[in-house]
N, C-alpha and C positions, 0 to 999 in steps of 0.2 A: 771139758778140755783141761781145766785147772786141776781137777782131781786125778788126772792121769799122770801128773808130774810130781815126783818125789822131791822133797827138800833134803839137802844134805843133813846127816844126822847131827852134826855139831851146830847147825843153825835151827834145829827144831825147838830148842828151849825158848826161842823168840816168839813161838807161836803157841804159847800156853794160855789156856783160858779156864775160867772157873765155871762149873756146870753142875746142875742138879735137875732131875726130872720133876720134882715137886718141892714145895716149901718144907715138907716134913723130912726130907732127906738131907743128909749133910752135904756140904759142898765138895765137889771132886775137882781135881786139877787134871785137865786133859791136854795132851800135847799133840798138835796137829802134824801129821807126817807129810801132807801134800800141800801144793800151792793153794792158798786160801783166798776165796772171794772177798773183796772189800779191802784188801791190803793194797797200799799204793804200788808196791813192787810186783803185784800179781800179773798185770798185763805185760810188763817187760819180761818177766821170767818165762811166761808162756811163749811169747814171740821169740825170745832168745833161744829157747829149747828147740823150737821148730827150725830155726836157722842153723843151729848146731847139727841137728839131725840131717838137714839137707847137705851141709858141708861134709859130713862123714861119708855120705853115700853119693857124692856128686859124680864120681867117675863111673859108678855102676848105673846110676839113674840120672843122667845129665838133664833131661827135659823136666823131670819132676822136681829136681833141685832148683832149677831156674824158676819154676812156678811158685815153689814155697818161698823163695827169696824175694820175688817181685810181684806176685799176683795173689798173695795171701793177705787177707784183711782181718786180723784178730783170729777168729775161728771159722772164717769163710774163705773158700777158694772160688775165684772167677777166672776161668781160662777157656781155651778153645784151640781150634786148629783150622787150617784151610781145607783139609780133606777129612773124610770120615775115618780112614785108616790111621791118620796122624792123631786124631782125637781119641781113638780107641787105645793107641799106644800110650798116649799121655795119661789117660785114666788108669790104665793098668800099672804104669810106673808109679803114679801118685799113690795108689792104694797100697802097693808093695812097700814103698819106702816109709809110709806113715805107719804101717803095721809093725815095722821094726822098732818104732817108739811106742807101740801099744795104742796108737791113735786109730780110731775107726771113723770113716767118713759116712755120713748119712744125709738125708734130704737132697738127693740128687735131682737136678732138673736140667733139661736140655731141649734144644729146638730140633733134635734128631732122635726120635724114639729108638731107632736101631742101636744107638750108642748104649742105651740102658740094657738092651738085650745081650749085646756081645761083650761089653767090657765091665759092666757094673752088675753086682748082685741085685736082683729085683725082688727082694723080700720086702714086706711091708715096713720094716724098720729103716730101710736105707733109701727108698725112693719116695720123693714127695708126690703125693697124690693130688693132681690138679685137673680140673675140668678144662675144656677147650677155651673157655672165657676167663679162666682164673689167671691172676697176675702174681708174680713172685717179686718181692722187693730185693734189689741188689744195690747196696750202698745208698739206700733211700730212694732210688729210682725204680719204678715199677716196670717189670719186664714181662711181656706176654709170650711165653715159650712157643705156643702153638703157631702164632703168626710171626714170631720173632720180631716184635716191635717194642718200642719203649714208650711209656706214657707217664703221667704224673699222678700222685695221690692227691685227690681233691678232698679237703676236709669237709665233714658233715657239720656245718655250722648251725647251732641252735639259736633260738631267739635270745638276745641278751640286751642289757642296757647299753645304749650307744654312747659310750664314753671313749675318750682317747685311749685309755689303758686297754679296754676290751677290744677295740678295733685293731690296735697294734698287735695284740695277741692273736687275733684271727688272721691277720695278714701273714704273720710269722709262720703259721701252720702250712702255708702253701710253699712246698719245697720243690724247686724247679731249677736244679743246677745247670742243666743243659740249655735252658731258655726256650723250651717248647711253648710255654705260655707267656713269653716275654711281652708281646703286645697287649695282653690282658692284665698282667700283674702290674704293669706300669700305671694303669688307671688307679689301682689301690695306693700305689706309692705317691701319686699326685694328690690324692685325697688326704693322705696322711700329712703331706707337706702343707696342704691348705689348713688342716686342723692346727698345725704348729703355728702357721702365720696368724691364725685367729687368736692365739695366746690363750688357749683353753686349758684349764687345769686337768690333771690326769683323770679325776673321777667326776668331772662335770659333763653333763649331757651336751653333745655337740649341737650347733644350730640346725634348723629344719632343712635348709638347702643342702647342707652336707649330709644330713640323714638320708635325704632322697637319693643322693648319689651313692651312698653306701648300700642302701637297700636294693637299688637297681643292680649294683655289682654283685651283691650276695645272691640275688634271685637268679642270675645268669650263670653262677659258678657250676652247677651240675652239668651244664651243656659242655663244659670242658673235658668231661670224662671220655668223650668220644674222640678226642684228639690224640693221635699217636704218630710216631715216626719210625721208620725201619731202623733196627739196631745195626745191621750190617750195611756198610757204606756202599758196597759194590755188588754187582751181579756175577762177576767172574774176576779173573786176574786182569787188571787193567794194563793197557800199554801206554796210556797217557793220563795223567791226573792234573787237574787244574784246581787250585785253591782260590776261590773267589770270595771277596769280602765287600759288603755294602755298608755304608754308614750315612746317617743323616741326623739332623738336629732341628729342634724348634725352640721357642722361647722358654718352654718348661722342661723339655726332656731331650736326651740324645741317646742314640743306640747304634748297635752294629750287629751284623749277622754274617756268618761264614758258611760257605757251601763247598762240598767236593763235587766236581764234575769229572767223570771218568769215561774214557772211550775204550772200546774193546775191538779185537780183530773181527769178530763175526756177530756182534750184538749191538743193539742200540745204546747210545750213551745214557748214563744215569747221572742224576744230580741229587745229592743228599745233604741234609742239614748237619752241620758240625756243632755249631753253638751260636747262641744269640745272647746279647746283653743289652739291658736298658738301664739308664740312670736318670735321676732328676737333675735339673739344673740347680745350681746353688741359689739360695734365696736372695743373697746380696746381688748376684748377677742379674736375676730377674728384675729386681728393683732398679738396677742401673739401666736395663733395657727399656723399662717403662719411662725413664727420664731421657732416653735417647743417647745416653753416654755410658761408657764403661767405668768401672770403679776408679781407674787411673786418670779419668778425665777425657780420654780419647773418644771421639764421636764414633757411633756405630753405623756401619753401612750395610743395609739389608742385602742379602745375596746368598748364593749357595756355591760351595767349592768342593770339588772331588779330586782325589789323587789315586793313582794306581802305581804300585811297585811290582816289578817282575823279579823273581828270585829263581836261581838255578837250584836243583835239589841238593847239589853238593855243598851249597853254602846257605841253605834255608835254615830257618830256626828249628830248634829241636822238636817243637810241637808237631810240625808237619812231617818232619823226617821220621819221627817215631811212629806215626800212623802208617806211613807209606811202606816202611821196612817190613811190616807185617802182612802186606797184601800180596807179596810174591812168595812162591814156594821153593825157589832155588836161587843160587847165586847167578846162574845164567839168565834167569828171568829178570832178576833185578838189574843186571847189567844191560839187558836189552831194552828195558823200559825207559821212557823219556818223561820227564816231569816239568811242568810249568806252574809257577806260583804267581797268582795275581791277588793282591790284597790291599786293604786300606785300613791301617790301624789294627791288624790282627794281633800284634804283640801285646796289646793292652787288654786282650780278652781274659787272660789268666785261666785257661782251662786246667782244672786240677789234675795232677798226674794220675790219681786213682781212677779217673773216668776214662782214661785213654784205652785201657785194656778191655773195657766193657764192649767196645764198639768195633774192634779190629778184626775179629775172626768170623769166618762163615759158620762153622759148627761150634756152638757155644754150650758150655755146661757150668753149673755151679754145684758146690758141695759144702757141707758143714761138718764140724767135728762132732763126734758123739761123746757126750759126757760133760 
């Protein structure tokens, strides 16, 4: 991608380097003409060039321009549509507008093979060759195109010395932004907190009781590879969407999970996971609970409390409205739909903007820049 973008001639002297092929040759001064890997400004210049290209051709290719501006992540595009015809039109527009800047898309993947046949050139250089069980990483999340499901990348952990440093490094390798593995990952978080409470140095081997907990956790990690969730929230255009949130807490942890429940005119309702979050309780609060008092001296009363808030779609938070606006294919359908929001603490979940668009369209495709 970078080598496709020329730098202005008056700026090229800033990209001069000394070079020679062997020690016996004299040094040469080379002036680089294109955006160069490794420079701090390179990512900005690349993204700025794409946005300028989209702005120049926005009237001619409106859908492609919107994708470049809002659904492009460095050199990857993740987008889709509610119908196959719309997806084909989007792909065609995207290919044409990028060709005007001499950008070529490759590594196409989709959950609809017909899209590759009709809208995308299917030579070996542009289509990603995947088997039915193969997964493609999209923003760190593994996507199974054949089954159109999302899963997580479980690290292959080798045997290592059980120190605080090594265990923390191993836990950090479990990347699960959606929270598919939240009930399992919290076990590792609790263990890490117990190690901190034991006041163990970074390179000191942890006690045997904590070692047993970690080894049991590590032994069960491969089982998590079989867990996946549907990427697409709905089975059709819904007439009613309910956002349902659950939360609970214990002395050591607290967590929340949010689901979409959708109803349709002629189909059974569906329920889909949106996001889950778990966190450890603060160590000081745990100590206070052990004493029966809060840090401020107030007595603690055991019990459980739940709350439910109902929001109308017109005043709901941006997170939910953003998902729902993409589930209808026309203004008439959006106007006819009714939405009900039921949640408990949803605003604290903090779903990253970049993950919204992964989940919203029925026909999905990804592509990468060539070069």
